NUTOR-385053 format. One record per atom (N, C-alpha, C): residue number from 1; residue in three letters; atom name; x, y, z. Coordinates in steps of 0.2 Angstrom, whole numbers, plus 5000, padded with zeros to 4 digits. Example, Ala and Ser with C-alpha at 12.3 -4.5 7.8 and 13.67 -1.06 7.14 Angstrom:
residues 2
  num  residuo  atomo     X     Y     Z
    1      Ala      N  5066  4972  5039
    1      Ala     CA  5062  4978  5039
    1      Ala      C  5066  4984  5039
    2      Ser      N  5064  4989  5035
    2      Ser     CA  5068  4995  5036
    2      Ser      C  5064  5000  5039
This chain:
residues 160
  num  residuo  atomo     X     Y     Z
    1      Met      N  5200  4782  5076
    1      Met     CA  5197  4781  5069
    1      Met      C  5200  4778  5064
    2      Gln      N  5206  4779  5064
    2      Gln     CA  5212  4772  5060
    2      Gln      C  5211  4765  5060
    3      Pro      N  5209  4764  5064
    3      Pro     CA  5206  4754  5063
    3      Pro      C  5201  4755  5061
    4      Leu      N  5196  4758  5059
    4      Leu     CA  5188  4757  5055
    4      Leu      C  5190  4759  5049
    5      His      N  5195  4765  5048
    5      His     CA  5197  4766  5039
    5      His      C  5201  4757  5038
    6      Glu      N  5204  4754  5044
    6      Glu     CA  5208  4748  5038
    6      Glu      C  5202  4742  5039
    7      Glu      N  5200  4743  5043
    7      Glu     CA  5195  4737  5042
    7      Glu      C  5189  4739  5038
    8      Val      N  5186  4746  5034
    8      Val     CA  5185  4747  5030
    8      Val      C  5188  4744  5022
    9      Ala      N  5196  4746  5023
    9      Ala     CA  5198  4744  5015
    9      Ala      C  5199  4736  5015
   10      Arg      N  5199  4734  5022
   10      Arg     CA  5201  4726  5021
   10      Arg      C  5195  4722  5018
   11      Arg      N  5188  4725  5020
   11      Arg     CA  5183  4721  5019
   11      Arg      C  5182  4723  5011
   12      Asn      N  5186  4730  5005
   12      Asn     CA  5183  4730  5001
   12      Asn      C  5189  4727  4996
   13      Gly      N  5194  4727  5000
   13      Gly     CA  5201  4721  4995
   13      Gly      C  5207  4724  4995
   14      Leu      N  5207  4732  4998
   14      Leu     CA  5211  4738  4998
   14      Leu      C  5217  4739  5004
   15      Thr      N  5221  4742  5003
   15      Thr     CA  5227  4741  5006
   15      Thr      C  5226  4751  5007
   16      Phe      N  5228  4751  5013
   16      Phe     CA  5225  4758  5016
   16      Phe      C  5231  4763  5023
   17      Thr      N  5231  4766  5020
   17      Thr     CA  5238  4769  5023
   17      Thr      C  5237  4776  5028
   18      His      N  5235  4777  5032
   18      His     CA  5235  4783  5035
   18      His      C  5239  4787  5036
   19      Ile      N  5238  4795  5033
   19      Ile     CA  5243  4799  5033
   19      Ile      C  5240  4806  5036
   20      Ala      N  5244  4809  5042
   20      Ala     CA  5242  4814  5044
   20      Ala      C  5246  4820  5043
   21      Phe      N  5239  4823  5039
   21      Phe     CA  5242  4829  5037
   21      Phe      C  5244  4836  5042
   22      Leu      N  5247  4838  5041
   22      Leu     CA  5250  4845  5049
   22      Leu      C  5248  4851  5045
   23      Pro      N  5242  4853  5050
   23      Pro     CA  5238  4858  5051
   23      Pro      C  5242  4867  5047
   24      Met      N  5240  4869  5044
   24      Met     CA  5244  4872  5038
   24      Met      C  5241  4881  5038
   25      Glu      N  5241  4887  5035
   25      Glu     CA  5241  4891  5036
   25      Glu      C  5240  4894  5029
   26      Leu      N  5236  4900  5028
   26      Leu     CA  5237  4899  5020
   26      Leu      C  5234  4906  5021
   27      Leu      N  5235  4911  5016
   27      Leu     CA  5232  4919  5015
   27      Leu      C  5224  4922  5011
   28      Asp      N  5221  4923  5013
   28      Asp     CA  5218  4926  5008
   28      Asp      C  5219  4931  5005
   29      Ala      N  5214  4933  5000
   29      Ala     CA  5218  4941  4996
   29      Ala      C  5218  4945  5000
   30      Asn      N  5215  4946  5005
   30      Asn     CA  5217  4953  5010
   30      Asn      C  5224  4950  5013
   31      Gly      N  5226  4943  5012
   31      Gly     CA  5233  4945  5017
   31      Gly      C  5231  4943  5026
   32      Ala      N  5225  4941  5027
   32      Ala     CA  5222  4937  5033
   32      Ala      C  5224  4929  5033
   33      Gly      N  5227  4929  5036
   33      Gly     CA  5231  4919  5038
   33      Gly      C  5223  4917  5041
   34      His      N  5222  4910  5038
   34      His     CA  5217  4905  5037
   34      His      C  5223  4899  5041
   35      Arg      N  5220  4895  5044
   35      Arg     CA  5223  4890  5047
   35      Arg      C  5219  4885  5046
   36      Phe      N  5221  4878  5044
   36      Phe     CA  5218  4872  5041
   36      Phe      C  5220  4867  5046
   37      His      N  5216  4862  5046
   37      His     CA  5217  4855  5048
   37      His      C  5214  4851  5044
   38      Phe      N  5218  4847  5042
   38      Phe     CA  5217  4841  5037
   38      Phe      C  5210  4832  5038
   39      Val      N  5208  4831  5035
   39      Val     CA  5204  4825  5039
   39      Val      C  5204  4820  5035
   40      Leu      N  5208  4816  5032
   40      Leu     CA  5208  4810  5026
   40      Leu      C  5204  4804  5030
   41      Arg      N  5198  4802  5025
   41      Arg     CA  5193  4798  5026
   41      Arg      C  5193  4793  5021
   42      Leu      N  5193  4785  5024
   42      Leu     CA  5191  4780  5017
   42      Leu      C  5185  4781  5018
   43      Leu      N  5179  4784  5015
   43      Leu     CA  5173  4780  5014
   43      Leu      C  5170  4776  5008
   44      Gly      N  5170  4769  5012
   44      Gly     CA  5169  4765  5006
   44      Gly      C  5172  4762  5001
   45      Met      N  5172  4763  4995
   45      Met     CA  5174  4764  4987
   45      Met      C  5177  4771  4988
   46      Met      N  5178  4776  4992
   46      Met     CA  5179  4782  4989
   46      Met      C  5186  4787  4995
   47      Leu      N  5189  4791  4993
   47      Leu     CA  5195  4793  4999
   47      Leu      C  5195  4799  4998
   48      Ser      N  5191  4802  5001
   48      Ser     CA  5189  4808  5004
   48      Ser      C  5193  4813  5009
   49      Leu      N  5197  4819  5004
   49      Leu     CA  5201  4824  5010
   49      Leu      C  5197  4828  5012
   50      Glu      N  5198  4834  5017
   50      Glu     CA  5195  4839  5019
   50      Glu      C  5200  4844  5022
   51      Ala      N  5199  4849  5021
   51      Ala     CA  5201  4854  5024
   51      Ala      C  5196  4860  5028
   52      Val      N  5198  4862  5036
   52      Val     CA  5191  4864  5038
   52      Val      C  5197  4870  5042
   53      Glu      N  5195  4876  5041
   53      Glu     CA  5198  4881  5046
   53      Glu      C  5197  4880  5054
   54      Val      N  5201  4882  5057
   54      Val     CA  5197  4882  5065
   54      Val      C  5203  4889  5068
   55      Lys      N  5197  4889  5071
   55      Lys     CA  5199  4899  5074
   55      Lys      C  5197  4897  5081
   56      Gly      N  5201  4898  5087
   56      Gly     CA  5201  4897  5096
   56      Gly      C  5195  4890  5095
   57      Gly      N  5202  4885  5093
   57      Gly     CA  5203  4881  5094
   57      Gly      C  5197  4875  5092
   58      Arg      N  5189  4881  5087
   58      Arg     CA  5182  4879  5086
   58      Arg      C  5181  4877  5077
   59      Arg      N  5180  4875  5074
   59      Arg     CA  5178  4872  5067
   59      Arg      C  5175  4879  5066
   60      Glu      N  5177  4884  5061
   60      Glu     CA  5173  4892  5059
   60      Glu      C  5176  4891  5055
   61      Gly      N  5173  4891  5048
   61      Gly     CA  5176  4896  5043
   61      Gly      C  5176  4894  5036
   62      Tyr      N  5182  4893  5033
   62      Tyr     CA  5183  4890  5026
   62      Tyr      C  5182  4883  5028
   63      Glu      N  5181  4878  5023
   63      Glu     CA  5178  4872  5021
   63      Glu      C  5181  4868  5014
   64      Phe      N  5185  4865  5014
   64      Phe     CA  5186  4862  5009
   64      Phe      C  5185  4855  5009
   65      Gln      N  5187  4852  5001
   65      Gln     CA  5185  4844  5001
   65      Gln      C  5185  4843  4996
   66      Val      N  5188  4838  4994
   66      Val     CA  5191  4832  4988
   66      Val      C  5189  4825  4989
   67      His      N  5188  4824  4983
   67      His     CA  5186  4813  4982
   67      His      C  5191  4812  4977
   68      Gly      N  5192  4804  4979
   68      Gly     CA  5197  4801  4975
   68      Gly      C  5194  4795  4975
   69      Ala      N  5194  4789  4970
   69      Ala     CA  5192  4783  4969
   69      Ala      C  5199  4780  4977
   70      Ala      N  5196  4775  4980
   70      Ala     CA  5198  4771  4985
   70      Ala      C  5205  4771  4986
   71      Asp      N  5209  4769  4980
   71      Asp     CA  5216  4768  4982
   71      Asp      C  5218  4775  4976
   72      Ala      N  5216  4781  4979
   72      Ala     CA  5220  4785  4974
   72      Ala      C  5227  4788  4977
   73      Asp      N  5230  4791  4977
   73      Asp     CA  5236  4794  4983
   73      Asp      C  5234  4798  4986
   74      Pro      N  5234  4801  4991
   74      Pro     CA  5232  4805  4997
   74      Pro      C  5235  4811  4994
   75      Leu      N  5242  4810  4992
   75      Leu     CA  5245  4817  4991
   75      Leu      C  5243  4820  4984
   76      Asp      N  5244  4816  4980
   76      Asp     CA  5237  4819  4974
   76      Asp      C  5229  4823  4973
   77      Leu      N  5228  4819  4982
   77      Leu     CA  5222  4822  4984
   77      Leu      C  5225  4830  4986
   78      Met      N  5230  4831  4991
   78      Met     CA  5231  4832  4994
   78      Met      C  5234  4840  4988
   79      Thr      N  5237  4840  4983
   79      Thr     CA  5238  4846  4980
   79      Thr      C  5231  4847  4979
   80      Arg      N  5226  4842  4975
   80      Arg     CA  5221  4845  4972
   80      Arg      C  5218  4849  4975
   81      Leu      N  5216  4850  4984
   81      Leu     CA  5216  4851  4988
   81      Leu      C  5217  4858  4989
   82      Leu      N  5225  4858  4989
   82      Leu     CA  5227  4866  4991
   82      Leu      C  5226  4869  4984
   83      Glu      N  5225  4866  4979
   83      Glu     CA  5224  4873  4972
   83      Glu      C  5217  4876  4973
   84      Arg      N  5213  4871  4976
   84      Arg     CA  5205  4875  4975
   84      Arg      C  5207  4879  4982
   85      Met      N  5210  4875  4988
   85      Met     CA  5208  4880  4992
   85      Met      C  5211  4887  4990
   86      Arg      N  5218  4888  4990
   86      Arg     CA  5223  4893  4985
   86      Arg      C  5218  4900  4978
   87      His      N  5216  4892  4975
   87      His     CA  5210  4899  4969
   87      His      C  5206  4905  4973
   88      Asp      N  5203  4898  4980
   88      Asp     CA  5196  4902  4982
   88      Asp      C  5197  4906  4988
   89      Leu      N  5202  4908  4991
   89      Leu     CA  5207  4911  4995
   89      Leu      C  5207  4919  4992
   90      Ala      N  5211  4914  4986
   90      Ala     CA  5212  4923  4980
   90      Ala      C  5206  4928  4980
   91      Thr      N  5199  4925  4979
   91      Thr     CA  5191  4929  4977
   91      Thr      C  5190  4931  4982
   92      Thr      N  5186  4936  4983
   92      Thr     CA  5184  4939  4988
   92      Thr      C  5174  4940  4983
   93      Tyr      N  5170  4939  4989
   93      Tyr     CA  5164  4940  4986
   93      Tyr      C  5163  4947  4989
   94      Leu      N  5164  4950  4994
   94      Leu     CA  5161  4953  5000
   94      Leu      C  5168  4960  5002
   95      Val      N  5161  4964  5003
   95      Val     CA  5167  4972  5004
   95      Val      C  5163  4975  5009
   96      Glu      N  5166  4977  5012
   96      Glu     CA  5165  4980  5019
   96      Glu      C  5165  4988  5017
   97      Gly      N  5158  4991  5017
   97      Gly     CA  5157  4998  5016
   97      Gly      C  5154  5002  5023
   98      Asp      N  5152  5008  5021
   98      Asp     CA  5147  5013  5025
   98      Asp      C  5140  5011  5027
   99      Leu      N  5139  5005  5024
   99      Leu     CA  5135  5002  5026
   99      Leu      C  5136  4995  5031
  100      Gly      N  5140  4994  5032
  100      Gly     CA  5143  4988  5033
  100      Gly      C  5143  4982  5026
  101      Leu      N  5143  4975  5025
  101      Leu     CA  5146  4973  5021
  101      Leu      C  5141  4972  5015
  102      Ser      N  5141  4972  5009
  102      Ser     CA  5137  4971  5003
  102      Ser      C  5142  4967  4996
  103      Ile      N  5138  4964  4995
  103      Ile     CA  5142  4963  4987
  103      Ile      C  5146  4965  4983
  104      Ser      N  5153  4963  4982
  104      Ser     CA  5156  4965  4977
  104      Ser      C  5154  4967  4970
  105      Gly      N  5152  4962  4968
  105      Gly     CA  5151  4961  4961
  105      Gly      C  5143  4956  4958
  106      Thr      N  5142  4952  4956
  106      Thr     CA  5135  4951  4952
  106      Thr      C  5136  4944  4957
  107      Thr      N  5140  4942  4956
  107      Thr     CA  5143  4933  4960
  107      Thr      C  5144  4933  4967
  108      Val      N  5139  4927  4970
  108      Val     CA  5141  4926  4976
  108      Val      C  5143  4917  4977
  109      Arg      N  5150  4915  4979
  109      Arg     CA  5152  4908  4980
  109      Arg      C  5151  4908  4988
  110      Gly      N  5150  4903  4992
  110      Gly     CA  5152  4904  4997
  110      Gly      C  5150  4894  4998
  111      Gln      N  5147  4894  5006
  111      Gln     CA  5145  4888  5007
  111      Gln      C  5137  4890  5013
  112      Leu      N  5134  4884  5011
  112      Leu     CA  5128  4883  5016
  112      Leu      C  5129  4879  5021
  113      Thr      N  5127  4882  5029
  113      Thr     CA  5128  4878  5034
  113      Thr      C  5123  4882  5038
  114      Cys      N  5123  4880  5044
  114      Cys     CA  5118  4883  5051
  114      Cys      C  5123  4882  5055
  115      Asp      N  5116  4886  5062
  115      Asp     CA  5118  4888  5068
  115      Asp      C  5115  4882  5072
  116      Pro      N  5117  4876  5075
  116      Pro     CA  5114  4871  5078
  116      Pro      C  5110  4876  5084
  117      Glu      N  5113  4881  5086
  117      Glu     CA  5113  4885  5091
  117      Glu      C  5108  4890  5091
  118      Ser      N  5105  4890  5086
  118      Ser     CA  5099  4896  5085
  118      Ser      C  5093  4894  5085
  119      Ala      N  5087  4896  5091
  119      Ala     CA  5081  4893  5090
  119      Ala      C  5077  4893  5085
  120      Asp      N  5078  4896  5079
  120      Asp     CA  5075  4894  5072
  120      Asp      C  5077  4891  5067
  121      Tyr      N  5085  4889  5071
  121      Tyr     CA  5090  4884  5064
  121      Tyr      C  5088  4886  5060
  122      Met      N  5091  4893  5059
  122      Met     CA  5091  4897  5052
  122      Met      C  5096  4895  5047
  123      Pro      N  5097  4894  5041
  123      Pro     CA  5104  4894  5039
  123      Pro      C  5108  4898  5040
  124      Val      N  5114  4900  5037
  124      Val     CA  5122  4904  5039
  124      Val      C  5124  4901  5033
  125      Leu      N  5126  4907  5032
  125      Leu     CA  5133  4905  5024
  125      Leu      C  5139  4907  5026
  126      Ile      N  5145  4903  5022
  126      Ile     CA  5150  4904  5024
  126      Ile      C  5155  4909  5018
  127      Ile      N  5154  4916  5017
  127      Ile     CA  5159  4917  5011
  127      Ile      C  5164  4919  5015
  128      Asp      N  5169  4922  5011
  128      Asp     CA  5175  4923  5011
  128      Asp      C  5177  4923  5017
  129      Gly      N  5175  4916  5019
  129      Gly     CA  5177  4912  5026
  129      Gly      C  5173  4915  5033
  130      Arg      N  5168  4920  5030
  130      Arg     CA  5164  4923  5035
  130      Arg      C  5157  4922  5037
  131      Glu      N  5158  4921  5044
  131      Glu     CA  5148  4919  5046
  131      Glu      C  5144  4925  5041
  132      Val      N  5139  4922  5036
  132      Val     CA  5135  4929  5034
  132      Val      C  5127  4925  5036
  133      Ser      N  5122  4930  5041
  133      Ser     CA  5117  4925  5041
  133      Ser      C  5114  4927  5035
  134      Trp      N  5107  4924  5035
  134      Trp     CA  5102  4923  5031
  134      Trp      C  5097  4930  5028
  135      Glu      N  5098  4932  5036
  135      Glu     CA  5098  4940  5036
  135      Glu      C  5100  4945  5031
  136      Gln      N  5107  4943  5036
  136      Gln     CA  5111  4948  5033
  136      Gln      C  5113  4949  5025
  137      Phe      N  5112  4941  5023
  137      Phe     CA  5113  4940  5017
  137      Phe      C  5107  4943  5010
  138      Gly      N  5101  4942  5014
  138      Gly     CA  5095  4944  5012
  138      Gly      C  5093  4954  5012
  139      Arg      N  5099  4955  5014
  139      Arg     CA  5099  4966  5015
  139      Arg      C  5103  4966  5012
  140      Met      N  5109  4961  5009
  140      Met     CA  5115  4962  5003
  140      Met      C  5111  4960  4996
  141      Leu      N  5107  4955  4997
  141      Leu     CA  5103  4957  4991
  141      Leu      C  5097  4962  4988
  142      Met      N  5094  4965  4994
  142      Met     CA  5091  4970  4990
  142      Met      C  5092  4976  4986
  143      Thr      N  5099  4976  4985
  143      Thr     CA  5103  4982  4981
  143      Thr      C  5101  4978  4975
  144      Phe      N  5101  4972  4974
  144      Phe     CA  5098  4969  4967
  144      Phe      C  5091  4968  4965
  145      Glu      N  5085  4971  4969
  145      Glu     CA  5079  4972  4968
  145      Glu      C  5077  4971  4960
  146      Gly      N  5075  4967  4960
  146      Gly     CA  5072  4966  4952
  146      Gly      C  5077  4962  4948
  147      Trp      N  5082  4961  4952
  147      Trp     CA  5084  4958  4946
  147      Trp      C  5086  4949  4946
  148      Arg      N  5087  4945  4943
  148      Arg     CA  5083  4939  4941
  148      Arg      C  5090  4939  4946
  149      Ile      N  5090  4930  4947
  149      Ile     CA  5095  4928  4949
  149      Ile      C  5095  4919  4948
  150      His      N  5101  4917  4951
  150      His     CA  5103  4910  4948
  150      His      C  5107  4907  4954
  151      Leu      N  5103  4901  4955
  151      Leu     CA  5105  4899  4961
  151      Leu      C  5104  4890  4960
  152      Glu      N  5112  4888  4962
  152      Glu     CA  5113  4881  4961
  152      Glu      C  5118  4880  4969
  153      Ile      N  5115  4871  4968
  153      Ile     CA  5119  4871  4974
  153      Ile      C  5124  4864  4973
  154      Gln      N  5128  4861  4975
  154      Gln     CA  5131  4858  4975
  154      Gln      C  5136  4855  4979
  155      Asp      N  5139  4849  4978
  155      Asp     CA  5141  4845  4983
  155      Asp      C  5147  4847  4983
  156      Pro      N  5150  4848  4992
  156      Pro     CA  5157  4852  4993
  156      Pro      C  5163  4848  4991
  157      Ser      N  5164  4843  4989
  157      Ser     CA  5170  4841  4983
  157      Ser      C  5168  4844  4975
  158      Glu      N  5163  4846  4975
  158      Glu     CA  5164  4848  4967
  158      Glu      C  5167  4858  4970
  159      Glu      N  5168  4857  4963
  159      Glu     CA  5170  4862  4958
  159      Glu      C  5166  4870  4958
  160      Val      N  5166  4873  4959
  160      Val     CA  5163  4879  4957
  160      Val      C  5165  4882  4955
């Protein structure tokens, strides 16, 4: 993919130097380790740095992303990304109880994804780095029946 980035940079009058960031393990609020791989991409006039959690050789769990101008310093993007990762890993929204998983407070943050192998292609949420099915999340919400709810969907590069 590196030659593609160099061609995109050349066409936009930019210089692109690919940096291969090494995988890194960070601890969450419960002391569990999460191993992340990093991907730096030049997307036209924007530079994107993404961190994806890898478990058992598969992309699974947390995902983080930051964007900058095409001429942004990749090390500055990495600094911003690590700050966001550490902040999010230090916060938990779910708690394991006698009845299984439940929401620990009144706020939940995570990522919307899907299970492409499921027959009904239903949404799957990534909360606290774990997959939560749409059905599981619905059961968790039932403890708040009658309450008001605010749902806001944001670009993965935005801070929530």
